[in-house]
Legacy VTK file of the C-alpha trace (Angstrom):
# vtk DataFile Version 3.0
C-alpha trace
ASCII
DATASET POLYDATA
POINTS 589 float
-8.964 82.119 -28.557
-6.212 83.773 -30.862
-5.253 81.106 -33.560
-1.578 81.564 -35.502
-1.867 81.500 -39.050
0.276 79.293 -40.735
3.246 81.013 -41.730
4.597 78.748 -44.639
4.205 80.106 -48.309
2.579 77.360 -50.619
4.942 75.344 -52.882
5.100 75.631 -56.619
2.822 72.955 -58.097
1.409 71.971 -54.838
-2.224 71.204 -54.308
-4.244 72.423 -51.099
-4.377 68.806 -49.564
-0.502 68.459 -49.914
-0.071 71.702 -48.560
-2.137 71.129 -45.486
-0.178 68.115 -44.450
2.980 69.800 -44.725
1.631 72.550 -42.944
-0.027 70.629 -39.960
3.299 68.161 -40.377
1.017 64.957 -40.714
3.856 63.314 -42.631
6.566 63.985 -40.140
4.505 62.285 -37.534
3.369 59.407 -39.885
6.947 58.928 -40.728
7.727 58.982 -36.866
5.139 56.113 -35.963
5.864 54.239 -38.255
9.720 54.166 -37.614
8.899 53.604 -33.892
6.189 51.319 -34.542
8.341 48.914 -36.670
10.703 48.845 -33.662
7.894 48.355 -31.030
6.547 45.112 -33.234
9.700 43.634 -33.578
9.847 44.099 -29.742
6.573 42.440 -29.356
7.373 39.921 -31.816
10.830 38.640 -30.911
11.034 39.501 -27.242
7.857 39.265 -25.693
6.360 36.591 -27.500
9.280 34.334 -29.201
11.564 34.690 -26.004
9.258 35.309 -23.212
6.380 33.049 -24.239
3.641 36.157 -24.931
0.247 34.947 -26.610
0.865 35.399 -30.540
-2.246 38.310 -30.057
0.231 40.265 -28.193
1.343 41.796 -31.726
-1.918 42.260 -32.592
-2.794 44.261 -29.856
0.306 46.594 -30.294
-0.548 47.149 -34.010
-4.036 47.843 -33.482
-2.582 50.325 -30.503
-0.203 52.039 -32.426
-2.850 52.597 -35.274
-5.061 53.930 -33.289
-2.846 56.440 -31.694
-1.349 57.264 -35.511
-5.114 58.202 -36.783
-6.049 60.005 -33.456
-2.523 62.199 -34.261
-3.271 62.500 -38.001
-7.228 63.838 -36.831
-5.725 66.159 -34.433
-3.304 67.942 -36.766
-5.473 68.047 -39.523
-8.255 70.252 -38.251
-5.955 71.732 -35.687
-6.352 75.684 -36.868
-9.352 75.701 -38.481
-10.981 79.502 -38.149
-14.165 79.265 -39.219
-17.079 78.365 -36.639
-18.211 74.460 -37.008
-21.406 73.268 -35.809
-20.142 69.971 -35.415
-16.679 69.093 -33.809
-15.181 66.543 -36.661
-12.384 65.724 -34.962
-14.264 64.487 -31.736
-16.324 62.250 -33.723
-13.381 60.904 -35.705
-11.250 60.645 -32.969
-14.141 58.837 -31.101
-14.906 56.178 -33.939
-11.444 55.296 -34.361
-10.571 54.935 -30.189
-13.642 53.048 -30.294
-12.913 50.492 -33.062
-9.551 50.200 -31.285
-11.087 49.067 -27.900
-13.397 46.274 -30.168
-10.418 44.825 -31.727
-8.375 45.079 -28.787
-10.772 43.165 -26.700
-11.051 40.287 -29.431
-7.510 40.050 -29.700
-6.794 39.502 -25.519
-10.144 37.749 -25.654
-8.447 35.685 -28.456
-5.426 35.086 -25.576
-7.536 33.658 -23.265
-9.646 31.464 -25.539
-7.107 29.859 -27.737
-8.289 26.541 -28.760
-11.809 26.681 -28.194
-12.550 26.777 -31.886
-11.113 23.628 -32.194
-13.306 21.909 -30.229
-17.026 23.840 -30.772
-17.178 24.086 -26.957
-14.936 24.580 -24.172
-11.127 23.218 -24.593
-10.423 19.995 -22.584
-8.639 20.724 -19.490
-4.130 20.300 -20.461
-3.291 16.836 -19.143
-0.246 16.788 -16.918
2.874 15.712 -18.589
6.327 16.425 -16.844
7.865 16.273 -20.330
6.541 17.072 -24.149
8.078 17.173 -27.455
7.096 17.542 -31.225
9.116 15.576 -33.585
9.084 17.619 -36.542
9.556 16.232 -39.981
13.080 15.351 -40.897
14.538 17.910 -43.993
14.903 15.841 -47.367
18.107 16.997 -48.451
18.910 14.077 -50.548
18.001 16.270 -53.968
15.316 13.692 -55.281
11.875 13.616 -54.269
11.166 10.022 -54.424
13.343 9.936 -51.200
10.542 11.782 -49.278
9.002 8.846 -47.983
12.095 7.983 -46.578
12.658 11.202 -44.368
9.060 11.279 -43.792
9.172 7.632 -42.093
11.778 8.614 -40.528
10.148 10.830 -38.582
7.215 8.339 -38.278
9.344 5.893 -36.445
10.587 8.601 -34.007
7.422 9.687 -33.374
5.909 6.136 -32.733
9.419 4.791 -30.539
9.216 8.315 -28.264
5.174 7.647 -28.036
6.512 4.520 -25.785
7.635 6.398 -22.765
4.581 6.805 -20.550
5.852 10.171 -18.887
6.603 11.818 -22.543
3.672 13.406 -24.269
4.399 13.239 -27.710
2.635 15.603 -30.346
1.182 13.026 -33.011
1.981 12.920 -36.678
-0.890 14.839 -38.458
-0.036 17.684 -36.257
3.786 17.784 -36.892
3.356 17.394 -40.739
0.892 20.647 -40.743
4.689 22.332 -40.541
6.492 20.763 -43.110
7.926 22.801 -45.528
7.191 25.888 -43.618
10.011 28.369 -42.629
8.638 28.693 -39.188
10.636 29.724 -35.801
11.346 26.372 -33.971
10.150 28.218 -30.944
6.793 29.745 -32.156
5.929 25.909 -33.390
6.917 24.911 -30.054
4.326 26.835 -28.468
1.839 26.268 -30.874
1.749 22.138 -30.215
2.436 23.540 -26.177
5.623 21.231 -25.872
8.950 22.223 -23.825
10.898 20.705 -26.464
11.450 20.344 -30.547
13.540 17.998 -32.530
14.452 18.518 -35.975
16.791 17.243 -38.237
17.434 16.147 -41.805
18.592 13.257 -43.824
20.521 12.850 -47.127
20.584 9.806 -48.954
22.459 9.171 -52.120
22.924 5.191 -52.828
24.972 3.811 -50.141
25.624 6.709 -48.025
23.249 7.974 -45.664
23.916 11.453 -43.196
21.347 11.833 -40.391
21.402 15.059 -38.271
19.332 15.564 -35.696
18.726 18.591 -32.993
16.704 18.764 -29.682
15.738 22.669 -29.146
14.430 23.835 -25.782
11.258 26.046 -26.788
11.435 28.423 -24.027
15.008 29.845 -24.881
15.619 28.307 -28.069
19.228 26.605 -27.335
20.186 23.427 -28.190
19.991 20.395 -25.933
21.847 18.346 -27.771
22.842 17.298 -31.610
23.979 14.718 -33.472
25.115 13.663 -36.862
25.907 10.295 -38.494
27.499 9.855 -41.886
26.727 5.551 -42.228
25.005 3.195 -44.701
20.946 3.025 -44.779
21.673 -0.392 -43.370
22.316 1.539 -40.377
19.081 3.577 -39.880
17.508 1.159 -37.336
20.356 1.606 -34.813
20.445 5.536 -35.370
16.717 5.849 -34.630
17.633 4.133 -31.333
20.640 6.261 -30.504
18.338 9.563 -30.800
15.380 7.608 -29.006
17.575 7.088 -26.072
19.069 10.232 -26.232
16.051 12.470 -25.884
14.908 10.142 -23.076
18.491 10.916 -21.310
18.575 14.769 -22.022
14.720 15.346 -21.158
16.287 13.017 -17.820
13.045 10.501 -18.542
13.796 7.347 -16.429
12.615 4.605 -19.228
10.728 2.153 -16.103
10.539 -1.704 -16.788
9.556 -2.630 -20.099
9.668 0.751 -21.922
13.417 0.997 -23.250
12.998 -2.435 -24.505
9.391 -1.120 -26.474
11.252 2.425 -27.300
14.361 0.440 -29.211
12.220 -2.346 -30.011
12.275 -2.912 -34.058
9.380 -4.268 -35.946
12.226 -6.430 -38.311
14.930 -6.822 -39.173
14.466 -6.614 -42.927
15.392 -3.355 -44.380
13.706 -4.140 -47.574
10.347 -4.486 -45.547
10.768 -1.503 -43.681
11.339 0.757 -46.539
8.576 -0.729 -48.416
6.349 0.055 -44.921
7.539 3.807 -45.123
6.216 3.968 -48.833
3.278 2.845 -47.869
2.610 4.460 -45.182
3.225 7.907 -47.142
0.334 6.953 -49.374
-1.818 5.380 -46.796
-1.833 8.709 -45.156
-3.092 10.859 -48.233
-6.581 9.068 -47.018
-7.771 8.922 -50.935
-9.154 5.888 -52.754
-5.873 6.181 -55.147
-3.948 6.497 -51.757
-5.012 3.269 -50.452
-4.644 1.030 -53.490
-1.083 2.312 -53.569
-0.753 1.337 -49.548
-2.148 -2.086 -50.182
0.168 -3.314 -52.678
3.185 -1.897 -50.829
2.310 -3.600 -47.636
2.014 -6.832 -49.224
5.730 -6.185 -50.797
6.736 -5.752 -47.047
4.992 -8.657 -45.790
6.765 -10.761 -49.089
10.065 -9.511 -47.508
9.094 -10.087 -44.120
6.357 -13.040 -43.430
6.798 -12.499 -39.998
5.901 -8.726 -39.932
3.265 -8.095 -37.703
3.158 -4.433 -37.875
2.923 -4.404 -41.891
-0.095 -7.287 -41.285
-1.745 -4.673 -38.900
-1.245 -1.547 -40.977
-2.817 -3.867 -43.915
-5.505 -4.768 -42.132
-6.085 -1.111 -41.088
-6.028 -0.170 -44.860
-8.481 -2.597 -45.717
-10.783 -1.713 -42.967
-10.718 1.999 -43.997
-10.088 1.663 -47.742
-14.514 1.415 -48.465
-15.482 4.586 -46.933
-13.370 6.098 -49.536
-14.568 3.658 -52.579
-11.103 1.723 -52.729
-12.684 -1.716 -52.483
-16.142 -2.786 -52.038
-17.211 -3.303 -48.213
-17.442 -7.599 -48.266
-14.164 -8.339 -49.890
-12.632 -5.382 -47.393
-14.329 -6.935 -44.403
-12.541 -10.155 -45.151
-9.326 -9.351 -46.022
-9.021 -6.885 -42.791
-9.835 -9.832 -40.484
-7.207 -12.323 -41.898
-4.495 -9.814 -41.773
-5.686 -8.292 -38.283
-5.575 -12.565 -36.972
-2.241 -12.704 -38.443
-0.961 -9.773 -36.549
-2.138 -10.649 -33.533
-0.793 -14.357 -33.801
2.578 -12.580 -34.458
2.821 -10.192 -32.052
-0.289 -9.469 -29.152
1.541 -6.153 -27.425
1.634 -4.417 -30.263
-0.862 -0.777 -29.930
-1.593 -1.132 -33.934
-2.285 -4.926 -33.797
-4.911 -3.980 -31.386
-6.187 -1.265 -33.089
-6.877 -3.654 -36.132
-8.482 -6.090 -34.016
-10.596 -3.363 -33.082
-11.427 -2.667 -36.223
-12.620 -6.042 -37.285
-14.537 -6.562 -34.159
-16.639 -3.512 -34.827
-17.280 -4.856 -38.166
-18.353 -8.152 -36.886
-20.511 -5.944 -34.509
-19.075 -7.406 -31.285
-18.839 -4.024 -29.785
-17.655 -5.339 -26.008
-14.894 -7.126 -27.810
-13.769 -4.324 -29.953
-13.762 -1.817 -26.987
-11.641 -4.229 -25.431
-8.747 -4.094 -27.933
-9.252 -0.209 -28.229
-8.199 -0.170 -24.553
-5.649 -2.103 -24.750
-4.083 -0.131 -27.725
-4.322 2.766 -25.355
-2.653 0.973 -22.535
0.117 -0.210 -25.101
0.632 3.600 -25.808
-0.854 6.080 -24.171
0.006 8.872 -27.009
-1.808 6.805 -29.408
-4.255 9.528 -30.608
-5.602 7.811 -33.642
-6.681 4.866 -31.383
-8.511 7.847 -29.725
-9.970 8.864 -32.535
-11.501 5.763 -33.934
-12.928 4.822 -30.210
-14.620 8.034 -30.058
-16.192 7.340 -33.633
-17.396 4.200 -32.393
-18.520 5.394 -29.051
-20.996 8.001 -31.124
-22.034 4.942 -33.251
-23.219 3.634 -30.155
-25.091 6.987 -29.143
-22.398 7.388 -26.172
-21.942 10.872 -27.442
-20.173 12.803 -24.243
-18.247 9.570 -23.958
-17.494 10.345 -27.689
-16.596 14.196 -27.399
-14.463 13.163 -24.187
-11.938 10.861 -26.594
-11.739 12.545 -29.495
-11.137 15.734 -27.678
-8.271 13.500 -25.973
-7.302 12.890 -29.494
-7.182 16.701 -30.621
-5.435 17.156 -27.275
-2.563 14.525 -28.420
-2.908 15.740 -32.312
-4.199 19.870 -32.611
-3.557 19.786 -36.065
-5.449 16.456 -37.400
-8.406 17.594 -39.645
-9.881 14.228 -39.680
-10.276 14.233 -35.554
-11.792 18.083 -35.921
-14.403 16.605 -38.390
-15.353 13.687 -36.554
-15.874 15.818 -33.665
-18.226 17.818 -35.774
-20.108 14.618 -37.078
-20.775 13.692 -32.784
-22.297 16.930 -32.882
-24.602 16.458 -35.904
-25.553 13.068 -34.281
-26.244 14.580 -30.946
-28.581 16.894 -32.560
-26.774 19.821 -31.909
-26.490 21.245 -35.705
-25.754 24.974 -35.003
-22.433 23.768 -32.917
-21.604 20.972 -35.455
-21.808 23.498 -39.207
-19.442 25.539 -36.825
-16.835 22.739 -36.245
-16.975 21.315 -39.900
-17.043 25.422 -41.084
-13.501 25.592 -39.357
-11.894 22.154 -40.651
-13.022 23.579 -44.367
-11.094 27.207 -43.587
-8.262 25.032 -42.433
-8.414 23.080 -45.935
-11.665 23.831 -47.986
-10.656 20.364 -49.806
-10.660 18.064 -46.862
-12.246 14.960 -47.977
-15.746 14.475 -46.871
-15.821 17.308 -44.613
-18.634 19.015 -47.422
-20.558 16.243 -47.157
-20.799 16.200 -43.691
-21.676 19.861 -43.613
-24.735 19.358 -46.182
-25.956 16.540 -44.013
-26.010 19.035 -41.317
-27.457 22.028 -43.355
-30.298 19.230 -44.299
-31.379 18.921 -40.946
-31.583 22.539 -40.679
-33.844 23.047 -43.361
-31.094 24.797 -45.495
-31.536 22.334 -48.694
-30.002 25.229 -51.038
-26.902 25.261 -49.009
-26.851 21.299 -48.394
-26.934 20.830 -52.273
-24.125 23.502 -52.986
-21.719 21.535 -50.214
-22.849 18.359 -52.214
-21.804 19.927 -55.698
-18.058 21.396 -53.883
-17.475 17.687 -52.095
-18.270 16.074 -55.898
-15.342 19.079 -57.172
-13.392 17.810 -53.979
-13.316 13.593 -54.699
-12.840 14.254 -58.611
-14.455 11.130 -59.689
-17.791 9.601 -59.273
-18.666 8.631 -55.999
-22.168 6.575 -55.211
-22.743 7.929 -51.807
-22.552 11.405 -53.178
-24.791 10.056 -55.971
-27.546 9.234 -53.654
-26.811 12.139 -51.033
-27.787 14.412 -54.499
-31.017 12.289 -54.308
-32.102 12.838 -50.721
-31.400 16.861 -51.235
-33.484 17.291 -54.421
-36.184 15.113 -52.526
-35.902 17.632 -49.851
-35.998 20.676 -52.120
-39.517 19.045 -53.870
-37.813 17.908 -56.526
-39.240 14.314 -56.108
-38.929 13.305 -60.018
-35.486 14.182 -60.435
-34.700 12.476 -57.105
-36.710 9.001 -58.071
-34.640 9.214 -61.529
-31.235 8.999 -59.525
-32.575 5.850 -57.392
-33.680 4.174 -60.070
-30.557 5.018 -61.863
-28.454 3.472 -59.414
-30.647 0.807 -59.141
-29.866 -0.274 -62.494
-25.816 0.319 -61.746
-25.907 -1.525 -59.023
-26.240 -4.713 -61.296
-22.674 -3.537 -62.475
-21.181 -2.469 -60.012
-21.228 -1.984 -56.021
-22.551 0.261 -54.647
-22.819 1.582 -50.880
-26.284 -0.623 -49.786
-26.426 1.718 -46.964
-26.865 5.285 -48.771
-29.303 3.519 -51.189
-30.797 2.539 -48.141
-31.194 6.500 -47.250
-32.208 7.499 -50.724
-35.332 4.644 -50.878
-36.100 6.121 -47.119
-36.120 9.561 -48.608
-38.258 9.106 -52.048
-40.839 6.648 -49.589
-39.625 3.314 -50.948
-39.776 1.849 -47.790
-39.649 -2.062 -48.442
-36.422 -1.310 -50.959
-34.933 0.568 -47.873
-34.835 -2.541 -45.688
-34.193 -4.927 -48.896
-30.951 -2.489 -49.265
-30.360 -2.429 -45.301
-30.334 -6.171 -45.259
-27.667 -6.471 -47.988
-25.703 -3.859 -46.191
-25.751 -5.695 -43.004
-25.046 -8.917 -44.595
-21.608 -7.384 -46.240
-20.985 -5.262 -43.396
-21.393 -2.374 -44.938
-18.896 0.738 -43.232
-21.480 3.275 -42.722
-24.328 0.851 -41.646
-22.830 1.250 -37.923
-24.027 4.537 -37.409
-27.524 3.456 -38.021
-28.959 4.172 -35.043
-28.106 7.792 -34.503
-28.284 8.884 -38.045
-31.392 11.139 -38.794
-31.698 10.258 -42.150
-33.732 7.275 -40.817
-36.203 8.933 -38.510
-39.058 8.398 -40.827
-38.430 4.307 -40.359
-37.572 3.874 -36.526
-41.112 3.055 -35.703
-40.689 -0.160 -38.271
-40.667 -3.337 -36.350
-37.618 -4.045 -39.190
-35.582 -1.334 -37.904
-35.760 -2.409 -33.984
-34.993 -5.728 -35.349
-32.075 -4.601 -37.217
-30.788 -2.385 -34.574
-30.626 -5.433 -32.407
-28.567 -7.618 -34.669
-26.055 -4.389 -34.904
-26.096 -4.867 -31.170
-26.869 -1.330 -31.043
-29.873 -1.809 -28.679
LINES 1 590
589 0 1 2 3 4 5 6 7 8 9 10 11 12 13 14 15 16 17 18 19 20 21 22 23 24 25 26 27 28 29 30 31 32 33 34 35 36 37 38 39 40 41 42 43 44 45 46 47 48 49 50 51 52 53 54 55 56 57 58 59 60 61 62 63 64 65 66 67 68 69 70 71 72 73 74 75 76 77 78 79 80 81 82 83 84 85 86 87 88 89 90 91 92 93 94 95 96 97 98 99 100 101 102 103 104 105 106 107 108 109 110 111 112 113 114 115 116 117 118 119 120 121 122 123 124 125 126 127 128 129 130 131 132 133 134 135 136 137 138 139 140 141 142 143 144 145 146 147 148 149 150 151 152 153 154 155 156 157 158 159 160 161 162 163 164 165 166 167 168 169 170 171 172 173 174 175 176 177 178 179 180 181 182 183 184 185 186 187 188 189 190 191 192 193 194 195 196 197 198 199 200 201 202 203 204 205 206 207 208 209 210 211 212 213 214 215 216 217 218 219 220 221 222 223 224 225 226 227 228 229 230 231 232 233 234 235 236 237 238 239 240 241 242 243 244 245 246 247 248 249 250 251 252 253 254 255 256 257 258 259 260 261 262 263 264 265 266 267 268 269 270 271 272 273 274 275 276 277 278 279 280 281 282 283 284 285 286 287 288 289 290 291 292 293 294 295 296 297 298 299 300 301 302 303 304 305 306 307 308 309 310 311 312 313 314 315 316 317 318 319 320 321 322 323 324 325 326 327 328 329 330 331 332 333 334 335 336 337 338 339 340 341 342 343 344 345 346 347 348 349 350 351 352 353 354 355 356 357 358 359 360 361 362 363 364 365 366 367 368 369 370 371 372 373 374 375 376 377 378 379 380 381 382 383 384 385 386 387 388 389 390 391 392 393 394 395 396 397 398 399 400 401 402 403 404 405 406 407 408 409 410 411 412 413 414 415 416 417 418 419 420 421 422 423 424 425 426 427 428 429 430 431 432 433 434 435 436 437 438 439 440 441 442 443 444 445 446 447 448 449 450 451 452 453 454 455 456 457 458 459 460 461 462 463 464 465 466 467 468 469 470 471 472 473 474 475 476 477 478 479 480 481 482 483 484 485 486 487 488 489 490 491 492 493 494 495 496 497 498 499 500 501 502 503 504 505 506 507 508 509 510 511 512 513 514 515 516 517 518 519 520 521 522 523 524 525 526 527 528 529 530 531 532 533 534 535 536 537 538 539 540 541 542 543 544 545 546 547 548 549 550 551 552 553 554 555 556 557 558 559 560 561 562 563 564 565 566 567 568 569 570 571 572 573 574 575 576 577 578 579 580 581 582 583 584 585 586 587 588
């Protein structure tokens, strides 16, 4: 074959590599590919994905394909014109590698189009629920120029979500998932598709003294057009009326007929006191932080809301809920918290027994009393009143896990994820269900994905440490415990107990016993988790002391003891008659 030699002459100062690139016109080709590729990527992103709803992986496929084509052209042009005899045709080998890599990457991207969402569940995603209408209420922007007003705009958003959730034929994405997009400059249509909704409500709040401006826009996710928009210039005392107008306007624009008592539930006001509602918004702001300090501040603010309106059933219910959750974070001792949770739940129930939050509070109280049948009735009643109540599905799933009803627990948690896909708390609990069910690989997979989303998500490293223990990965378990300590930033007694358990599994029995002795001494001065002291005692072989601690945990109605019958940390004492007797008293048999 005759090969024409390059006719161009070398340029002054030009190296052999650059001369070859110029002669083969590789730089020209690369420039053409970059220019046309940019246009194709923009077309894929804005037209195919944003407008026609193609999966987001479509852009990945375009980029991978363009890159493969560019490298193939570059390789062919680089080796074209070579006259020396060659045993190996390197261009064919390299092109084969490039094309095979592109095929593998494209297959993975295309599989992602059809498997989207499976990673959130750890196995097959749940079948989508059929809803005629669906909406996501994005966090209203605080345009007040005062970060201290953030709670007000967040509170307005949450109140609209709660109001719309009372419409049975409307799927409303829960708070956690919509707040995952707070402060992110992302296309509304793209957010809508990620949350799998047909419409998105967005808005802003500007509050200055006695002046309040609220704007709201309802956007069709399919085409990005505004379905409806409005603006209000009023005083903060008109915020209740504005919320009612927005909720009813959405129902009207989405062509939803409000049947029976739906309309009254949508516009139902929890209180007529603006001051009480303002304290409630602030309390929620801190309670949603799910930290010891957050619960402490929230409890004080809930009490202020009740002081403003002694008949504020919602405030009593949410105060009860805060007391129920606080012991798990170490914010308050379990015996005190349990008594206060019951007191305020009963008051809420007395004031309004048609409030879903009241039934959730009562369910938590009944769980602490080990009255499981009554607890399950209250959970179901809460969900009957509000089928969009993702948090009730999540807590119900957790408690079904404690009862050993693992498949039911998974089903409830998957429903919670369907309503609140970005809730890391729900995903972490799903991982814990797989842990207690003995599927440690699946549990580790789910928990690691939670940490991929947020490496500092509370008590996830701790949950992963427990999984690693059962897998025999003791060094990894210790590393996870240390990471959890860094996340908590304060001394947490149950993490100290878990440290002792891991040390014992690593063969460091002396260090583990030292921790047990130190903790026993500290228990004389401060409240420690009786349940975790029992787990440490079992680990080091102090069985009698373990049951002493378990008896204390039972009397104190400790939060963690509800997990006893499914907890692998107590496998070594299951045959002890005292274990069976305690399980019976807990109603877990």
